[in-house]
C-alpha positions in Angstrom: 83.4 117.8 67.6 86.5 118.4 69.7 88.6 115.4 70.6 91.4 114.2 72.9 93.6 111.5 71.4 90.8 110.8 68.9 88.1 110.4 71.5 85.2 112.9 72.2 86.4 115.5 74.6 83.3 115.2 76.8 83.7 111.4 77.2 87.4 111.8 78.2 86.7 114.7 80.6 83.8 112.9 82.3 86.0 109.9 83.2 89.2 111.9 84.0 87.5 114.2 86.4 86.7 111.1 88.5 90.4 110.2 88.9 92.1 113.6 89.0 91.9 116.3 91.7 88.6 118.2 91.7 90.2 121.5 90.6 91.9 120.1 87.5 91.7 122.4 84.5 91.0 121.2 80.9 94.6 121.3 79.9 95.5 119.2 83.0 92.8 116.7 82.0 94.2 116.3 78.5 97.8 116.0 79.8 96.7 113.4 82.4 94.8 111.4 79.8 97.9 111.3 77.5 100.0 110.0 80.5 97.3 107.4 81.3 97.4 106.3 77.6 101.2 105.9 77.8 100.8 103.7 80.9 98.8 101.3 78.7 101.4 101.3 76.0 104.7 100.8 77.7 106.1 98.5 80.3 107.3 100.2 83.6 110.7 101.9 83.3 110.8 102.1 79.5 113.8 104.4 79.1 113.1 105.1 75.4 109.5 106.2 76.1 110.8 108.2 79.1 113.3 110.1 76.9 110.8 110.7 74.1 108.3 112.1 76.6 110.9 114.3 78.3 111.7 115.9 75.0 108.3 116.4 73.4 105.9 116.0 76.3 103.3 113.1 76.7 100.7 114.7 74.4 102.9 115.4 71.4 104.8 112.1 71.8 101.5 110.2 71.8 100.3 112.2 68.7 103.4 111.0 66.9 102.3 107.4 67.5 98.7 108.1 66.5 99.9 109.6 63.2 102.3 106.6 62.8 105.4 108.7 62.2 108.6 106.8 61.7 111.5 107.2 64.2 113.5 109.4 61.8 110.5 111.6 61.2 110.0 112.1 65.0 113.7 112.9 65.5 113.4 115.5 62.7 110.8 117.3 64.9 113.5 118.0 67.5 114.7 121.5 67.1 118.0 121.0 69.0 119.5 117.5 68.7 121.7 118.3 71.7 118.5 117.8 73.8 118.6 114.1 72.9 121.6 113.4 75.2 122.1 110.3 73.0 123.7 109.8 69.7 120.9 110.7 67.2 121.5 107.6 65.1 121.4 105.4 68.2 118.3 107.1 69.5 116.7 106.7 66.1 117.4 102.9 66.2 116.1 102.7 69.8 113.0 104.7 69.0 112.3 102.5 66.0 112.4 99.4 68.3 110.2 101.2 70.8 107.6 102.1 68.2 107.5 98.4 67.2 106.8 97.5 70.8 104.2 100.2 71.4 102.2 100.4 68.2 100.4 97.0 68.6 99.0 98.3 72.0 98.0 101.7 70.7 94.3 102.2 71.4 92.6 105.3 72.7 89.7 103.1 73.7 92.0 101.0 75.9 93.2 104.2 77.6 89.7 105.4 78.3 88.7 101.9 79.6 91.7 102.0 82.0 90.5 105.4 83.3 86.9 104.2 83.5 87.8 101.0 85.3 89.9 103.0 87.8 87.0 105.4 88.5 84.6 102.6 89.2 87.1 101.1 91.6 87.5 104.4 93.4 91.2 104.7 92.3 92.8 107.9 91.1 95.6 109.1 88.9 98.8 110.8 90.1 101.0 112.6 87.5 104.4 114.3 87.8 102.7 117.6 87.3 100.6 117.3 90.5 101.7 119.0 93.7 101.7 115.8 95.7 103.7 113.7 93.2 106.5 112.0 95.2 109.6 114.0 94.2 112.0 111.2 94.9 110.7 109.3 91.8 112.1 112.0 89.6 115.6 110.8 90.5 115.0 107.8 88.4 115.4 110.0 85.3 114.4 108.2 82.1 113.2 105.3 84.1 110.8 107.3 86.3 107.2 106.2 86.2 105.0 108.2 83.7 102.0 108.0 86.1 100.9 106.3 89.3 97.5 104.8 90.0 96.4 104.9 93.6 93.8 103.7 96.0 93.4 105.1 99.4 93.9 108.6 100.8 95.4 110.9 98.2 96.6 113.3 100.9 98.9 110.5 102.1 101.2 111.2 99.1 102.6 114.1 101.1 104.0 111.7 103.6 106.6 110.4 101.3 108.7 113.4 102.4 109.2 111.7 105.7 109.2 108.0 104.9 111.3 104.9 105.3 111.3 101.8 103.1 111.3 98.5 104.9 112.0 95.4 102.8 113.1 91.8 103.3 112.7 88.2 102.6 109.4 86.6 101.8 110.6 83.4 103.5 111.3 85.3 106.7 112.2 83.8 110.0 110.9 84.5 113.5 114.0 86.6 114.1 113.4 88.8 111.1 109.7 89.3 111.8 110.4 90.0 115.5 113.0 92.7 114.7 110.6 94.2 112.1 107.7 94.3 114.4 109.6 95.9 117.3 111.4 98.6 115.2 108.7 99.4 112.6 106.1 100.0 115.3 108.4 102.3 117.2 109.3 104.2 114.0 105.7 104.5 112.8 104.6 105.9 116.2 106.9 108.9 115.5 104.9 109.8 112.4 107.4 108.4 109.8 105.5 106.6 107.0 106.5 103.1 106.1 106.9 102.1 102.5 107.0 98.5 101.3 105.8 96.0 98.7 103.0 94.1 100.4 104.7 90.7 99.9 104.6 87.8 102.3 107.3 87.9 105.1 109.0 91.1 106.1 107.0 93.4 103.8 103.7 92.2 105.3 105.0 92.4 108.8 106.2 96.0 108.2 102.8 97.1 107.0 101.0 95.3 109.8 103.3 96.8 112.4 102.7 100.3 111.2 98.9 99.8 111.1 98.9 98.3 114.6 100.1 101.6 116.1 97.9 103.8 114.0 100.8 104.7 111.7 100.8 105.4 108.0 102.0 102.9 105.4 102.1 102.8 101.6 102.4 99.7 99.4 103.6 99.5 95.8 102.2 96.7 93.7 103.6 95.0 90.6 100.3 94.8 88.8 97.3 97.1 88.8 95.8 98.4 92.0 92.8 96.2 91.4 95.0 93.0 91.3 95.9 92.5 95.0 98.9 90.3 95.2 99.6 88.0 97.0 95.9 87.1 97.3 96.5 86.1 100.9 97.1 89.8 101.7 93.7 91.0 100.4 92.6 92.0 103.9 95.9 93.7 104.7 95.8 95.7 101.5 92.2 96.6 102.2 93.3 98.0 105.6 96.2 99.9 104.0 93.7 101.6 101.7 91.6 102.7 104.6 94.4 104.9 106.1 97.2 104.9 103.7 97.9 104.2 100.0 98.2 101.3 97.6 100.1 102.4 94.4 101.1 101.0 91.0 102.4 102.3 87.8 100.5 99.7 85.7 96.9 100.4 85.0 94.0 98.5 86.5 93.6 95.0 85.0 97.4 94.5 84.5 98.7 91.3 86.2 101.9 91.2 88.3 104.8 89.5 86.5 108.3 88.7 87.6 109.7 91.5 85.5 107.2 94.0 87.0 108.1 93.0 90.5 111.8 93.9 89.9 110.7 97.2 88.4 108.4 97.9 91.2 111.4 97.7 93.6 112.9 100.9 92.1 109.7 102.8 93.1 110.0 101.6 96.7 113.7 102.7 96.9 113.2 106.1 95.0 110.0 107.2 96.8 111.3 106.8 100.3 114.0 108.9 102.0 116.0 105.8 103.1 115.8 102.0 102.9 116.3 99.3 105.5 116.8 95.7 104.6 115.5 93.6 107.6 116.4 90.1 106.5 117.5 88.7 103.1 118.9 85.6 101.7 121.9 85.6 99.3 119.6 86.0 96.2 116.7 87.8 97.8 114.7 90.2 95.7 115.3 92.7 98.5 118.9 93.1 97.3 117.4 94.5 94.1 115.7 97.2 96.1 118.8 97.8 98.0 120.8 98.2 94.8 118.3 100.8 93.5 118.6 102.7 96.8 122.4 102.7 96.6 122.4 103.7 93.0 120.1 106.6 93.8 122.3 107.7 96.7 119.7 107.0 99.3 120.8 106.0 102.8 120.8 102.2 103.1 120.5 100.4 106.4 120.9 96.7 107.0 120.0 94.6 110.0 122.6 91.9 110.7 121.5 88.3 111.6 123.1 85.2 112.9 126.2 84.2 110.8 124.7 80.7 110.6 121.4 81.9 109.1 121.1 81.6 105.3 118.2 84.1 105.7 120.6 86.8 106.6 123.3 86.0 104.1 122.1 88.7 101.8 122.2 91.3 104.6 125.8 90.4 105.4 126.6 90.6 101.6 125.2 94.2 101.5 127.3 95.2 104.5 130.4 93.9 102.7 129.8 95.0 99.2 127.7 98.2 99.5 128.0 101.4 101.5 125.4 100.1 103.9 125.0 101.0 107.5 124.5 98.4 110.2 121.3 99.2 112.1 119.9 97.3 115.0 117.4 99.6 116.7 114.5 101.9 115.6 116.6 105.0 116.5 119.5 103.8 114.4 117.1 103.3 111.5 115.6 106.7 111.9 119.0 108.2 111.9 119.2 107.4 108.2 116.4 109.9 107.5 117.4 113.5 106.5 117.2 115.9 109.4 117.0 113.2 112.1 119.3 113.5 115.2 122.0 110.9 115.8 120.8 107.8 117.6 121.5 107.7 121.3 124.1 105.2 122.7 123.1 102.7 125.4 124.8 104.9 128.0 123.0 108.0 126.8 119.7 106.1 126.8 120.3 105.0 130.4 121.1 108.6 131.5 118.0 109.9 129.7 115.8 107.4 131.6 117.3 108.0 135.1 
């Protein structure tokens, strides 16, 4: 009997065909299942796993774990140590620690359960080998997601090529929500997709504003796509699934945690073409997303607020400490996107409407 990761091939193929594109070949199914298995083993952004998989591929790397090879035995399989891009001794040490983290979670049955659960939910699996994989995520290097789990319209993945991330404070003010509603609705009407994190406050307003004008929006979750969070946004996330996408790198059943929220932010920044921070306090989590965008070299826009407002202190901090652009209108925000024409000045706008 042929097997995939120790499981009957027919059982794996039956479940995987429900979460992969219809024209997936057998080799794509085996590769996809290996990636799905890795998503149950490692926490998001695990750089050691990312490096291991980049060298050996997800299937062979997983086989090493199944066979319980030691770190030095795995390193010995590398034909060219220059490929490691790390000192071999340091990588051996890091890999040994990684194996200690991953081994207790190793279960082909858990991987199959994750796929089966996703299939029952109507969710699907997106891998870097698929044509619609958001290319921007590859810029994360060793910290790039190994897979994405999604709910909604798979074709929406192509809209990341023309997308803007909108983030901001959960404890938003009327000012921040008003600016978000006015600008995001205007941006979404042009066909630009809106990317955010489905949190209360600015994130939620960004998603709702895009939906209100029939635009496209995508939400990244910190847990599995079956674990809507916050629960008060169940209806909102349901609406996003109808026309856009809800995405996560953690498999179904995984709960959102503080650490996973921070790691989720890198996906928002990397997948979109540019990021705008609408409103943020001095220690807002939105600054984490902004930092990822700046590190990746993505255009970063910031909306200023009243100097007396603590809710905009983080925005002003970004303007001072980062190479951020002050943006106040929808056209200025869209100017951050590649290939967009410069925003019109007030005098030019007046002439255009005469």
